[in-house]
C-alpha positions as CSV (number, residue, x, y, z in Angstrom):
1,M,117.2,143.7,85.1
2,K,116.3,143.0,88.8
3,A,117.8,140.7,91.4
4,I,116.8,138.9,94.6
5,V,119.7,138.3,97.0
6,N,120.1,136.7,100.4
7,G,117.2,134.3,99.9
8,R,116.7,130.6,100.4
9,L,115.7,129.6,96.8
10,I,113.4,126.7,96.2
11,L,114.7,125.3,93.0
12,P,114.5,122.0,91.0
13,D,117.5,119.8,91.1
14,E,118.9,117.8,88.2
15,R,116.0,115.3,88.6
16,G,113.4,118.1,88.8
17,E,112.8,117.6,92.5
18,F,112.4,120.8,94.5
19,Q,115.1,121.6,97.1
20,V,116.2,124.6,99.1
21,V,119.4,126.3,97.8
22,E,121.3,129.1,99.5
23,H,123.9,131.6,98.4
24,R,122.3,132.2,95.0
25,A,121.1,135.4,93.4
26,L,118.0,135.3,91.1
27,L,118.1,137.7,88.1
28,Y,114.9,138.5,86.3
29,D,112.8,140.9,84.3
30,E,109.4,139.6,83.0
31,R,111.1,136.2,82.9
32,I,113.8,134.6,85.0
33,A,117.1,135.4,83.3
34,R,119.8,133.6,85.5
35,I,120.4,132.0,88.8
36,I,124.0,132.6,89.8
37,P,126.2,132.2,92.9
38,S,125.7,135.3,95.1
39,M,129.4,136.0,94.8
40,G,129.0,136.3,91.1
41,L,126.9,139.4,91.4
42,N,129.9,141.8,91.6
43,R,129.8,145.5,92.2
44,E,129.7,146.4,88.5
45,E,126.8,144.1,87.8
46,R,125.0,145.4,90.9
47,S,125.3,148.9,89.6
48,R,123.5,148.0,86.4
49,M,120.5,146.5,88.2
50,D,117.2,148.4,88.1
51,E,116.4,146.9,91.6
52,I,118.0,144.6,94.1
53,L,115.6,143.0,96.6
54,D,117.1,141.7,99.8
55,A,115.2,138.6,100.9
56,Q,116.9,138.7,104.3
57,G,117.0,134.9,104.7
58,A,113.4,134.3,103.7
59,Y,112.3,131.6,101.2
60,V,112.2,132.5,97.5
61,S,109.7,130.2,95.8
62,P,107.8,129.8,92.6
63,G,104.4,131.5,92.8
64,F,101.5,129.3,93.8
65,I,98.9,128.2,91.3
66,N,95.4,127.9,92.6
67,V,93.3,125.7,90.3
68,H,90.2,125.6,92.4
69,I,88.9,128.9,93.9
70,H,85.3,130.2,94.0
71,G,85.9,133.5,95.7
72,A,87.6,135.6,98.4
73,A,87.5,139.1,99.9
74,G,83.7,139.4,99.7
75,F,83.5,138.5,96.0
76,D,82.5,135.3,94.1
77,V,83.4,134.1,90.6
78,M,79.7,133.9,89.8
79,D,79.0,137.6,90.7
80,D,77.6,139.7,87.9
81,D,80.1,142.4,89.0
82,P,83.1,143.5,86.9
83,A,85.0,144.2,90.2
84,A,84.8,140.6,91.3
85,L,87.6,138.9,89.4
86,P,90.2,141.7,89.9
87,A,89.4,141.8,93.6
88,I,89.8,138.0,94.0
89,A,93.0,138.1,91.9
90,R,94.5,140.8,94.1
91,Y,93.6,139.0,97.3
92,Q,95.1,135.8,95.9
93,A,98.4,137.6,95.2
94,S,98.6,138.6,98.9
95,T,98.5,134.8,99.7
96,G,101.3,133.9,97.3
97,V,99.1,132.9,94.4
98,T,100.4,134.2,91.1
99,A,98.1,132.2,88.7
100,M,94.6,130.8,89.2
101,L,91.6,129.2,87.6
102,P,88.4,131.0,88.8
103,T,85.9,128.2,89.4
104,T,82.2,128.2,88.5
105,M,79.4,126.4,90.2
106,T,76.3,124.5,89.3
107,Y,74.0,127.3,88.2
108,D,71.6,127.7,85.3
109,F,73.6,127.8,82.0
110,P,72.9,131.5,81.2
111,T,74.5,132.4,84.6
112,I,77.4,130.0,84.0
113,Y,78.0,131.5,80.5
114,R,78.1,135.1,81.9
115,A,80.8,133.9,84.4
116,L,82.7,132.2,81.6
117,D,82.5,135.4,79.5
118,R,83.9,137.5,82.3
119,I,86.7,135.0,82.8
120,R,87.5,135.0,79.0
121,A,87.7,138.8,79.1
122,A,90.0,138.7,82.1
123,M,92.5,136.1,80.8
124,G,95.9,137.6,80.2
125,A,94.7,141.1,81.3
126,E,97.4,143.2,83.1
127,R,96.4,143.7,86.7
128,D,97.9,143.8,90.2
129,G,96.9,140.3,91.0
130,A,97.1,136.6,90.1
131,V,97.0,135.8,86.4
132,I,93.8,134.3,85.2
133,L,94.7,131.2,83.2
134,G,91.1,130.3,82.3
135,A,88.1,128.7,84.1
136,N,87.6,125.6,86.2
137,M,84.0,124.4,85.7
138,E,82.8,122.5,88.7
139,G,79.3,121.3,87.7
140,P,76.7,121.0,86.5
141,F,77.8,117.6,85.1
142,I,77.8,115.9,88.5
143,N,75.9,113.3,90.6
144,R,73.0,114.7,92.5
145,A,73.7,112.4,95.5
146,Q,77.2,113.9,95.9
147,R,76.4,117.5,95.0
148,G,77.6,118.9,98.4
149,A,76.9,122.7,98.3
150,Q,76.0,122.6,94.5
151,A,72.4,123.4,93.6
152,A,70.4,120.2,92.8
153,E,67.9,121.8,90.4
154,N,70.7,122.9,88.0
155,I,72.5,119.5,87.7
156,A,72.6,118.4,84.0
157,A,73.8,115.4,82.0
158,P,77.2,115.8,80.4
159,D,76.8,117.5,77.0
160,F,79.8,119.0,75.1
161,N,77.5,121.1,72.9
162,R,76.7,123.2,76.0
163,I,80.3,124.2,76.5
164,R,81.7,124.0,72.9
165,A,81.7,127.8,72.6
166,Y,84.2,128.1,75.6
167,Q,87.1,126.2,74.1
168,G,90.2,128.1,75.2
169,V,88.4,129.4,78.3
170,I,87.6,126.2,80.2
171,R,90.9,124.6,81.3
172,L,89.5,122.1,83.8
173,I,86.0,120.6,84.1
174,T,84.6,118.2,86.7
175,V,82.4,115.3,85.7
176,A,80.9,112.3,87.6
177,P,82.0,109.4,85.5
178,E,79.0,107.2,86.3
179,E,76.8,109.9,84.6
180,L,78.5,109.1,81.3
181,K,76.8,105.7,81.3
182,G,79.8,104.0,79.8
183,D,80.1,106.5,76.8
184,Y,83.3,108.6,77.1
185,T,82.7,110.7,74.0
186,F,82.2,113.7,76.3
187,V,85.5,113.2,77.9
188,Q,87.3,112.8,74.6
189,Q,85.6,115.9,73.2
190,C,86.8,117.9,76.2
191,Q,90.3,116.6,75.9
192,A,90.5,117.3,72.2
193,A,89.4,120.9,73.0
194,G,92.2,121.4,75.5
195,M,89.9,121.0,78.6
196,A,91.4,118.7,81.3
197,V,88.7,116.5,82.9
198,S,88.5,115.9,86.6
199,L,86.5,113.3,88.5
200,G,84.4,114.6,91.3
201,H,81.0,115.0,93.0
202,S,80.6,111.3,92.2
203,S,79.3,108.0,93.5
204,A,81.4,106.1,91.0
205,D,82.5,102.6,92.0
206,Y,86.2,101.7,91.9
207,N,86.1,100.0,88.5
208,T,84.3,102.9,86.8
209,A,86.7,105.5,88.2
210,R,89.8,103.4,87.5
211,Q,88.7,102.9,83.9
212,A,88.2,106.7,83.5
213,I,91.7,107.4,84.9
214,L,93.7,104.6,83.2
215,Q,91.8,104.0,80.0
216,Y,90.5,107.5,79.2
217,G,93.3,109.6,80.7
218,V,91.3,111.5,83.3
219,N,94.2,112.3,85.5
220,H,92.7,114.9,87.9
221,V,90.4,114.3,91.0
222,T,88.4,117.2,92.5
223,H,89.0,117.7,96.2
224,L,89.7,114.1,97.1
225,F,87.4,112.5,99.7
226,N,85.0,115.4,99.6
227,G,82.0,115.2,97.2
228,M,82.3,111.4,96.7
229,A,81.3,108.2,98.3
230,P,83.4,107.5,101.4
231,F,86.2,105.0,101.1
232,H,85.2,101.5,102.3
233,H,87.4,98.5,102.6
234,R,85.1,96.4,100.4
235,R,83.9,99.4,98.2
236,P,86.9,101.6,97.6
237,G,85.0,103.8,95.0
238,L,86.5,106.9,93.4
239,A,88.6,107.6,96.5
240,G,90.2,104.2,96.2
241,A,90.8,104.5,92.5
242,A,92.4,107.9,93.0
243,L,94.8,106.4,95.5
244,D,95.6,103.4,93.4
245,T,96.5,105.2,90.2
246,P,98.8,108.1,89.2
247,A,95.8,110.6,89.1
248,D,96.6,114.1,90.5
249,C,94.4,114.7,93.5
250,E,93.3,118.1,94.8
251,I,93.7,118.4,98.6
252,I,92.0,121.0,100.8
253,A,94.5,121.1,103.6
254,D,92.5,123.2,106.1
255,N,92.2,120.4,108.7
256,V,88.4,120.6,108.2
257,H,87.9,118.9,104.9
258,L,90.7,116.4,105.7
259,H,92.0,115.3,109.1
260,P,95.8,115.8,109.5
261,M,96.2,112.0,109.7
262,T,94.4,111.6,106.3
263,Q,96.8,114.2,104.8
264,R,99.8,112.0,106.1
265,F,98.2,108.9,104.6
266,L,97.7,110.6,101.2
267,W,101.3,111.9,101.2
268,R,102.5,108.3,101.6
269,M,100.0,106.7,99.3
270,K,100.7,109.1,96.4
271,Q,104.4,108.5,96.7
272,E,105.1,112.1,97.5
273,R,103.7,113.2,94.1
274,H,100.4,113.7,92.4
275,I,99.0,116.0,95.1
276,I,97.6,119.5,94.2
277,L,97.0,121.9,97.0
278,V,93.9,124.0,96.4
279,T,91.7,126.3,98.5
280,D,88.2,125.8,97.2
281,S,87.6,129.1,98.9
282,M,84.4,131.2,98.8
283,R,83.6,134.9,99.1
284,A,83.9,134.7,102.9
285,C,87.7,133.9,102.6
286,G,89.6,136.7,104.3
287,L,86.5,138.3,106.0
288,G,86.5,136.4,109.3
289,D,83.5,134.8,111.1
290,G,79.9,135.5,110.2
291,E,77.3,134.8,107.6
292,S,78.1,134.6,103.9
293,E,76.8,133.0,100.7
294,L,77.8,130.3,98.3
295,G,75.9,129.2,95.2
296,G,72.8,131.2,96.4
297,Q,72.8,129.4,99.8
298,I,73.5,130.9,103.2
299,V,76.8,129.8,104.7
300,R,78.0,130.3,108.3
301,V,81.7,130.7,109.0
302,S,83.3,130.0,112.3
303,G,87.1,129.8,112.3
304,P,88.2,127.5,109.5
305,M,84.7,125.9,109.2
306,A,82.1,127.0,106.6
307,T,78.8,125.2,106.6
308,L,75.2,125.3,105.2
309,S,72.3,125.4,107.6
310,D,72.1,121.6,107.6
311,G,75.8,121.3,108.6
312,T,77.1,120.4,105.1
313,I,80.6,121.7,104.6
314,A,80.4,124.4,102.0
315,G,83.7,125.4,100.4
316,S,86.4,126.9,102.6
317,V,88.0,130.0,103.8
318,L,91.5,128.6,103.3
319,T,94.3,130.4,101.6
320,L,97.1,128.7,99.7
321,D,99.9,129.9,102.0
322,R,98.1,128.4,104.9
323,A,97.5,125.2,102.9
324,V,101.3,124.9,102.3
325,A,102.0,125.5,106.0
326,N,99.4,123.0,107.2
327,F,100.3,120.3,104.8
328,A,104.0,120.5,105.6
329,A,103.3,120.4,109.3
330,N,100.8,117.6,109.1
331,T,102.8,115.3,106.8
332,G,106.4,115.9,107.6
333,A,107.0,116.7,104.0
334,S,109.8,119.3,103.5
335,L,108.8,122.8,102.7
336,A,110.3,122.4,99.2
337,Q,108.3,119.2,98.5
338,T,105.1,121.0,99.7
339,V,105.7,124.0,97.6
340,A,105.9,121.7,94.6
341,C,102.3,120.6,95.4
342,A,101.2,124.2,95.0
343,S,103.2,125.1,92.0
344,K,105.0,122.4,90.0
345,V,102.2,119.7,90.2
346,P,99.3,121.9,89.2
347,A,101.4,123.4,86.3
348,Q,102.3,120.0,85.0
349,N,98.7,118.8,85.3
350,L,97.5,121.8,83.2
351,G,100.3,121.3,80.7
352,I,101.9,124.7,81.4
353,Y,105.1,123.7,83.3
354,G,107.2,125.1,80.4
355,E,106.0,128.6,81.5
356,Y,104.9,128.3,85.1
357,G,105.5,126.4,88.3
358,S,109.3,126.6,89.0
359,L,112.1,129.1,89.2
360,E,114.1,128.3,86.0
361,P,115.7,130.5,83.4
362,G,113.3,131.4,80.6
363,K,110.1,130.9,82.7
364,R,107.8,133.6,83.9
365,A,109.1,135.6,86.9
366,D,106.2,134.6,89.1
367,I,107.8,134.6,92.6
368,V,106.7,134.5,96.2
369,I,108.9,135.4,99.1
370,F,107.8,134.0,102.5
371,D,109.2,133.4,106.0
372,G,109.6,130.1,107.8
373,A,105.9,130.1,108.9
374,V,104.9,130.6,105.2
375,R,103.7,134.1,105.8
376,V,103.9,135.9,102.5
377,Q,106.2,138.9,102.4
378,R,106.2,139.8,98.7
379,T,104.6,138.5,95.6
380,I,106.1,139.2,92.1
381,I,104.0,138.4,89.0
382,G,105.6,138.7,85.5
383,G,108.5,140.5,87.1
384,R,106.3,143.1,88.7
385,L,106.1,143.5,92.5
386,V,102.3,143.4,93.2
387,F,102.2,142.7,96.9
388,T,104.3,143.7,99.9
389,A,103.2,142.8,103.4
390,A,102.7,145.6,105.9
391,A,105.7,146.0,108.2
């Protein structure tokens, strides 16, 4: 048994709302065993501990869950390289991410299948990085007009037979609802196979998107406001439907994809819930300024901005710890509330909150310790310390 003491724990209250609690000790092995008053950890119990970690007043939080990530540290999920996923997972752990969905892009199907095969092989594997829960498939079932950095020549009509073999691997899949032409069989087949469906890269009108959300249970929206028709006061579109329903909305809080004011607006409109912080990061994440690649296209990175040659925003170089810090600063949300957007809400959306997403007895010991500026100090995954920041 191990213990974390002298930390400011981010815990759910009796209503499940996250709050900061002090003067508690967290006891764990592979799973969280108990959370007790610090005074309850007496000398005898301390002597029986395998390890006692002093958080020195830092925050002790559930690990972050990144449901939308294409790459980092010079690697991409689509790379035909066995080193790619482990390297991305290790880098993610250094930013507080303890579980993730590697995200594919709009390529030809043989290339997508090879990526999905690598993800399948990596699921549940022991490594010194974020747990790979499965795949997020972003494309090719999208609208050509809203493709963003996705390759137009590989866009295809929604067809479940093309992904049937990857049940149990694909956990989340993006579709433009207007491409279904009013037939939601594809959505129903995905849902029956355990694949959550997300609306994105879409020109859908308000009524089409609202029907998909409320009538067909599509409760996820891919990077809200990006890859969709702009919100208009007479044509609210998918963005309006996302705001006007209980759909969970991905937010890229890098202050490039969404202005800080827009983030405040979203926080109020979504009633302080239904927001999932993601990175949508690419291989250039963590490498600094310069030239990189995304989906076979050249990308130029300058500060927080990554663009194609024509100026189109192409993914991001955001990390989830910075997303948490940015969103809290931009919205006035408490740090505990913001952490829920990077842990509890994505876990609930994926149907895994019984195992992931909060610090509660019986759940996995996936823990991140960070300071008041949300700079990660330590990351613990399945009870194992996998990252310690340099002194």
